[in-house]
Structures are given as structure tokens and as C-alpha cells.
C-alpha positions as protocol buffer text, in pm:
chain_id: "A"
residue {
  index: 1
  type: UNK
  ca { x: 0 y: 0 z: 0 }
}
residue {
  index: 2
  type: UNK
  ca { x: 152 y: 329 z: -107 }
}
residue {
  index: 3
  type: UNK
  ca { x: 153 y: 641 z: 105 }
}
residue {
  index: 4
  type: UNK
  ca { x: 174 y: 963 z: -91 }
}
residue {
  index: 5
  type: UNK
  ca { x: 410 y: 1249 z: -14 }
}
residue {
  index: 6
  type: UNK
  ca { x: 120 y: 1483 z: 49 }
}
residue {
  index: 7
  type: UNK
  ca { x: 41 y: 1282 z: 363 }
}
residue {
  index: 8
  type: UNK
  ca { x: 400 y: 1310 z: 479 }
}
residue {
  index: 9
  type: UNK
  ca { x: 416 y: 1680 z: 401 }
}
residue {
  index: 10
  type: UNK
  ca { x: 106 y: 1741 z: 608 }
}
residue {
  index: 11
  type: UNK
  ca { x: 266 y: 1555 z: 895 }
}
residue {
  index: 12
  type: UNK
  ca { x: 595 y: 1738 z: 848 }
}
residue {
  index: 13
  type: UNK
  ca { x: 434 y: 2079 z: 858 }
}
residue {
  index: 14
  type: UNK
  ca { x: 236 y: 2017 z: 1175 }
}
residue {
  index: 15
  type: UNK
  ca { x: 523 y: 2098 z: 1411 }
}
residue {
  index: 16
  type: UNK
  ca { x: 558 y: 2361 z: 1678 }
}
residue {
  index: 17
  type: UNK
  ca { x: 819 y: 2632 z: 1713 }
}
residue {
  index: 18
  type: UNK
  ca { x: 872 y: 2854 z: 2014 }
}
residue {
  index: 19
  type: UNK
  ca { x: 1100 y: 3156 z: 2044 }
}
residue {
  index: 20
  type: UNK
  ca { x: 1081 y: 3441 z: 2287 }
}
residue {
  index: 21
  type: UNK
  ca { x: 891 y: 3719 z: 2113 }
}
residue {
  index: 22
  type: UNK
  ca { x: 717 y: 3686 z: 1780 }
}
residue {
  index: 23
  type: UNK
  ca { x: 841 y: 3694 z: 1422 }
}
residue {
  index: 24
  type: UNK
  ca { x: 1191 y: 3575 z: 1511 }
}
residue {
  index: 25
  type: UNK
  ca { x: 1208 y: 3252 z: 1310 }
}
residue {
  index: 26
  type: UNK
  ca { x: 1148 y: 3139 z: 955 }
}
residue {
  index: 27
  type: UNK
  ca { x: 1108 y: 2760 z: 966 }
}
residue {
  index: 28
  type: UNK
  ca { x: 1120 y: 2515 z: 674 }
}
residue {
  index: 29
  type: UNK
  ca { x: 1066 y: 2139 z: 679 }
}
residue {
  index: 30
  type: UNK
  ca { x: 1177 y: 1905 z: 402 }
}
residue {
  index: 31
  type: UNK
  ca { x: 1079 y: 1538 z: 388 }
}
residue {
  index: 32
  type: UNK
  ca { x: 1305 y: 1310 z: 186 }
}
residue {
  index: 33
  type: UNK
  ca { x: 1358 y: 937 z: 165 }
}
residue {
  index: 34
  type: UNK
  ca { x: 1671 y: 729 z: 157 }
}
residue {
  index: 35
  type: UNK
  ca { x: 1757 y: 565 z: -173 }
}
residue {
  index: 36
  type: UNK
  ca { x: 2020 y: 292 z: -176 }
}
residue {
  index: 37
  type: UNK
  ca { x: 2212 y: 227 z: -500 }
}
residue {
  index: 38
  type: UNK
  ca { x: 2515 y: 26 z: -600 }
}
residue {
  index: 39
  type: UNK
  ca { x: 2786 y: 221 z: -786 }
}
residue {
  index: 40
  type: UNK
  ca { x: 3008 y: 90 z: -1066 }
}
residue {
  index: 41
  type: UNK
  ca { x: 3263 y: -34 z: -812 }
}
residue {
  index: 42
  type: UNK
  ca { x: 2994 y: -248 z: -648 }
}
residue {
  index: 43
  type: UNK
  ca { x: 2979 y: -28 z: -339 }
}
residue {
  index: 44
  type: UNK
  ca { x: 2649 y: 56 z: -173 }
}
residue {
  index: 45
  type: UNK
  ca { x: 2566 y: 427 z: -155 }
}
residue {
  index: 46
  type: UNK
  ca { x: 2279 y: 593 z: 25 }
}
residue {
  index: 47
  type: UNK
  ca { x: 2145 y: 931 z: -82 }
}
residue {
  index: 48
  type: UNK
  ca { x: 1848 y: 1147 z: 8 }
}
residue {
  index: 49
  type: UNK
  ca { x: 1595 y: 1201 z: -271 }
}
residue {
  index: 50
  type: UNK
  ca { x: 1256 y: 1365 z: -303 }
}
residue {
  index: 51
  type: UNK
  ca { x: 989 y: 1160 z: -128 }
}
residue {
  index: 52
  type: UNK
  ca { x: 743 y: 1165 z: -419 }
}
residue {
  index: 53
  type: UNK
  ca { x: 603 y: 830 z: -307 }
}
residue {
  index: 54
  type: UNK
  ca { x: 686 y: 637 z: 6 }
}
residue {
  index: 55
  type: UNK
  ca { x: 599 y: 272 z: 59 }
}
residue {
  index: 56
  type: UNK
  ca { x: 592 y: 74 z: 384 }
}
residue {
  index: 57
  type: UNK
  ca { x: 940 y: -13 z: 503 }
}
residue {
  index: 58
  type: UNK
  ca { x: 1105 y: 293 z: 348 }
}
residue {
  index: 59
  type: UNK
  ca { x: 1300 y: 534 z: 564 }
}
residue {
  index: 60
  type: UNK
  ca { x: 1204 y: 903 z: 552 }
}
residue {
  index: 61
  type: UNK
  ca { x: 1419 y: 1187 z: 680 }
}
residue {
  index: 62
  type: UNK
  ca { x: 1271 y: 1507 z: 822 }
}
residue {
  index: 63
  type: UNK
  ca { x: 1503 y: 1807 z: 801 }
}
residue {
  index: 64
  type: UNK
  ca { x: 1388 y: 2121 z: 979 }
}
residue {
  index: 65
  type: UNK
  ca { x: 1585 y: 2439 z: 919 }
}
residue {
  index: 66
  type: UNK
  ca { x: 1520 y: 2756 z: 1113 }
}
residue {
  index: 67
  type: UNK
  ca { x: 1655 y: 3103 z: 1048 }
}
residue {
  index: 68
  type: UNK
  ca { x: 1644 y: 3399 z: 1285 }
}
residue {
  index: 69
  type: UNK
  ca { x: 1508 y: 3671 z: 1057 }
}
residue {
  index: 70
  type: UNK
  ca { x: 1496 y: 3941 z: 1323 }
}
residue {
  index: 71
  type: UNK
  ca { x: 1757 y: 4197 z: 1424 }
}
residue {
  index: 72
  type: UNK
  ca { x: 1765 y: 4056 z: 1778 }
}
residue {
  index: 73
  type: UNK
  ca { x: 1884 y: 3723 z: 1916 }
}
residue {
  index: 74
  type: UNK
  ca { x: 1610 y: 3459 z: 1952 }
}
residue {
  index: 75
  type: UNK
  ca { x: 1604 y: 3316 z: 2304 }
}
residue {
  index: 76
  type: UNK
  ca { x: 1443 y: 2995 z: 2425 }
}
residue {
  index: 77
  type: UNK
  ca { x: 1420 y: 2840 z: 2078 }
}
residue {
  index: 78
  type: UNK
  ca { x: 1234 y: 2508 z: 2086 }
}
residue {
  index: 79
  type: UNK
  ca { x: 1146 y: 2304 z: 1777 }
}
residue {
  index: 80
  type: UNK
  ca { x: 887 y: 2028 z: 1823 }
}
residue {
  index: 81
  type: UNK
  ca { x: 784 y: 1777 z: 1557 }
}
residue {
  index: 82
  type: UNK
  ca { x: 518 y: 1505 z: 1598 }
}
residue {
  index: 83
  type: UNK
  ca { x: 589 y: 1154 z: 1479 }
}
residue {
  index: 84
  type: UNK
  ca { x: 287 y: 1022 z: 1294 }
}
residue {
  index: 85
  type: UNK
  ca { x: 130 y: 698 z: 1410 }
}
residue {
  index: 86
  type: UNK
  ca { x: 215 y: 559 z: 1064 }
}
residue {
  index: 87
  type: UNK
  ca { x: 586 y: 616 z: 1127 }
}
residue {
  index: 88
  type: UNK
  ca { x: 832 y: 450 z: 1362 }
}
residue {
  index: 89
  type: UNK
  ca { x: 1117 y: 669 z: 1486 }
}
residue {
  index: 90
  type: UNK
  ca { x: 1463 y: 534 z: 1397 }
}
residue {
  index: 91
  type: UNK
  ca { x: 1660 y: 495 z: 1719 }
}
residue {
  index: 92
  type: UNK
  ca { x: 1945 y: 745 z: 1749 }
}
residue {
  index: 93
  type: UNK
  ca { x: 1856 y: 938 z: 1433 }
}
residue {
  index: 94
  type: UNK
  ca { x: 1759 y: 1273 z: 1590 }
}
residue {
  index: 95
  type: UNK
  ca { x: 2028 y: 1537 z: 1594 }
}
residue {
  index: 96
  type: UNK
  ca { x: 2061 y: 1911 z: 1599 }
}
residue {
  index: 97
  type: UNK
  ca { x: 2382 y: 2103 z: 1663 }
}
residue {
  index: 98
  type: UNK
  ca { x: 2363 y: 2302 z: 1987 }
}
residue {
  index: 99
  type: UNK
  ca { x: 2034 y: 2143 z: 2094 }
}
residue {
  index: 100
  type: UNK
  ca { x: 1928 y: 1911 z: 2371 }
}
residue {
  index: 101
  type: UNK
  ca { x: 1701 y: 1645 z: 2222 }
}
residue {
  index: 102
  type: UNK
  ca { x: 1397 y: 1527 z: 2412 }
}
residue {
  index: 103
  type: UNK
  ca { x: 1109 y: 1292 z: 2334 }
}
residue {
  index: 104
  type: UNK
  ca { x: 745 y: 1254 z: 2428 }
}
residue {
  index: 105
  type: UNK
  ca { x: 552 y: 931 z: 2467 }
}
residue {
  index: 106
  type: UNK
  ca { x: 222 y: 1095 z: 2564 }
}
residue {
  index: 107
  type: UNK
  ca { x: 124 y: 1294 z: 2258 }
}
residue {
  index: 108
  type: UNK
  ca { x: 346 y: 1592 z: 2335 }
}
residue {
  index: 109
  type: UNK
  ca { x: 215 y: 1661 z: 2686 }
}
residue {
  index: 110
  type: UNK
  ca { x: 553 y: 1601 z: 2854 }
}
residue {
  index: 111
  type: UNK
  ca { x: 911 y: 1567 z: 2730 }
}
residue {
  index: 112
  type: UNK
  ca { x: 1225 y: 1409 z: 2872 }
}
residue {
  index: 113
  type: UNK
  ca { x: 1558 y: 1267 z: 2763 }
}
residue {
  index: 114
  type: UNK
  ca { x: 1541 y: 934 z: 2588 }
}
residue {
  index: 115
  type: UNK
  ca { x: 1679 y: 745 z: 2889 }
}
residue {
  index: 116
  type: UNK
  ca { x: 1432 y: 900 z: 3134 }
}
residue {
  index: 117
  type: UNK
  ca { x: 1118 y: 775 z: 2959 }
}
residue {
  index: 118
  type: UNK
  ca { x: 930 y: 469 z: 3080 }
}
residue {
  index: 119
  type: UNK
  ca { x: 608 y: 303 z: 2971 }
}
residue {
  index: 120
  type: UNK
  ca { x: 384 y: 111 z: 3209 }
}
residue {
  index: 121
  type: UNK
  ca { x: 206 y: -191 z: 3066 }
}
residue {
  index: 122
  type: UNK
  ca { x: 0 y: -419 z: 3285 }
}
residue {
  index: 123
  type: UNK
  ca { x: 137 y: -250 z: 3594 }
}
residue {
  index: 124
  type: UNK
  ca { x: 498 y: -315 z: 3491 }
}
residue {
  index: 125
  type: UNK
  ca { x: 729 y: -29 z: 3393 }
}
residue {
  index: 126
  type: UNK
  ca { x: 976 y: -72 z: 3108 }
}
residue {
  index: 127
  type: UNK
  ca { x: 1209 y: 166 z: 2926 }
}
residue {
  index: 128
  type: UNK
  ca { x: 1033 y: 344 z: 2640 }
}
residue {
  index: 129
  type: UNK
  ca { x: 1131 y: 218 z: 2297 }
}
residue {
  index: 130
  type: UNK
  ca { x: 1163 y: 414 z: 1975 }
}
residue {
  index: 131
  type: UNK
  ca { x: 819 y: 291 z: 1867 }
}
residue {
  index: 132
  type: UNK
  ca { x: 667 y: 456 z: 2177 }
}
residue {
  index: 133
  type: UNK
  ca { x: 778 y: 807 z: 2078 }
}
residue {
  index: 134
  type: UNK
  ca { x: 504 y: 1046 z: 1965 }
}
residue {
  index: 135
  type: UNK
  ca { x: 714 y: 1366 z: 1936 }
}
residue {
  index: 136
  type: UNK
  ca { x: 1074 y: 1477 z: 1914 }
}
residue {
  index: 137
  type: UNK
  ca { x: 1185 y: 1816 z: 2047 }
}
residue {
  index: 138
  type: UNK
  ca { x: 1504 y: 2016 z: 2009 }
}
residue {
  index: 139
  type: UNK
  ca { x: 1577 y: 2273 z: 2283 }
}
residue {
  index: 140
  type: UNK
  ca { x: 1849 y: 2514 z: 2177 }
}
residue {
  index: 141
  type: UNK
  ca { x: 2104 y: 2557 z: 2455 }
}
residue {
  index: 142
  type: UNK
  ca { x: 2204 y: 2908 z: 2350 }
}
residue {
  index: 143
  type: UNK
  ca { x: 2027 y: 3199 z: 2190 }
}
residue {
  index: 144
  type: UNK
  ca { x: 2013 y: 3205 z: 1811 }
}
residue {
  index: 145
  type: UNK
  ca { x: 2194 y: 3519 z: 1695 }
}
residue {
  index: 146
  type: UNK
  ca { x: 2028 y: 3761 z: 1453 }
}
residue {
  index: 147
  type: UNK
  ca { x: 2064 y: 3617 z: 1102 }
}
residue {
  index: 148
  type: UNK
  ca { x: 2183 y: 3276 z: 1229 }
}
residue {
  index: 149
  type: UNK
  ca { x: 2043 y: 2943 z: 1116 }
}
residue {
  index: 150
  type: UNK
  ca { x: 1986 y: 2610 z: 1288 }
}
residue {
  index: 151
  type: UNK
  ca { x: 1913 y: 2254 z: 1183 }
}
residue {
  index: 152
  type: UNK
  ca { x: 1716 y: 1966 z: 1334 }
}
residue {
  index: 153
  type: UNK
  ca { x: 1675 y: 1623 z: 1176 }
}
residue {
  index: 154
  type: UNK
  ca { x: 1533 y: 1278 z: 1246 }
}
residue {
  index: 155
  type: UNK
  ca { x: 1444 y: 963 z: 1054 }
}
residue {
  index: 156
  type: UNK
  ca { x: 1146 y: 732 z: 1067 }
}
residue {
  index: 157
  type: UNK
  ca { x: 1026 y: 424 z: 882 }
}
residue {
  index: 158
  type: UNK
  ca { x: 680 y: 404 z: 727 }
}
residue {
  index: 159
  type: UNK
  ca { x: 483 y: 107 z: 862 }
}
């Protein structure tokens, strides 16, 4: 069963951005998929290509860029992106230079570091797994200078 890019784009664009004040950030999200090819030397290469169509089992990559378009530093910058129920987060794939990365397992109500999250099933607590994550959040550790840009990225696999 094929999932069309328009579904992924809708999911990609339904993220939250916070910065002290208003009008500080211009945010752009791009959704791509990984394409694996074999070159003439027989070596496997992976590249990111447009996610025109994504089928179950394919890995998609969300890249969120943010640019401080104001004349003042942006403080308290937080980028939050939901992970659709049709996607499974790829363990260890989230990164963002200068950001602390946190996850939610309760629909974005609370966030914590990956290691601090637990799920209780049948009265027994267990560490949260990547498939339990509902949101990923990047909390910038320093202000974003006027004119500066930032990057946040994560991968997921379509069920």
C-alpha cells in the first residue's frame, strides 16, 4: 500500500516552534527518503531524494531548518515535531547542533531525555522504545543570533 508524499508533508508541517517574542524565526521542513544504490565499483551508496512516493518499510528523513530573521537574538528556541502513528522513529537518528534532544511518549504533553522515559504496561514499567515516541523536540542551549540558522533532523520508517 503506497503512502503519498502529500500525507508526509502534512505531517511534516504540523510541528511547533517557540522563540521568545514573535516573528523571530522562519522555519522550513523538508521530507526526503533514503535511496540505496550500487555504484560501478559495487559499493552501496545511500542518498536522500525527493519523497514523491513512500511505501511501507522505506526510511524518511525530516530536516527542519530555522533562520532567525529578526535583528535581535532569539532566546528559548524550541522546535517540536510530531511523529505520525504511521511512522516508527529510527533509534538514534535525531540530531541538531547546539540542541538538547527530548522525546514525548504521551502525545506531546511532557518531554524528557530518551533514557528517562518509561512506559507502564499491565502495571509493569519498562524503558520506552523508539516505537513509543510520539514527538521529538530540540531545545536550543544558546540563543540564536540575529541572522543565524539552525538545523534539526530525524528519521522514521513508514509502517
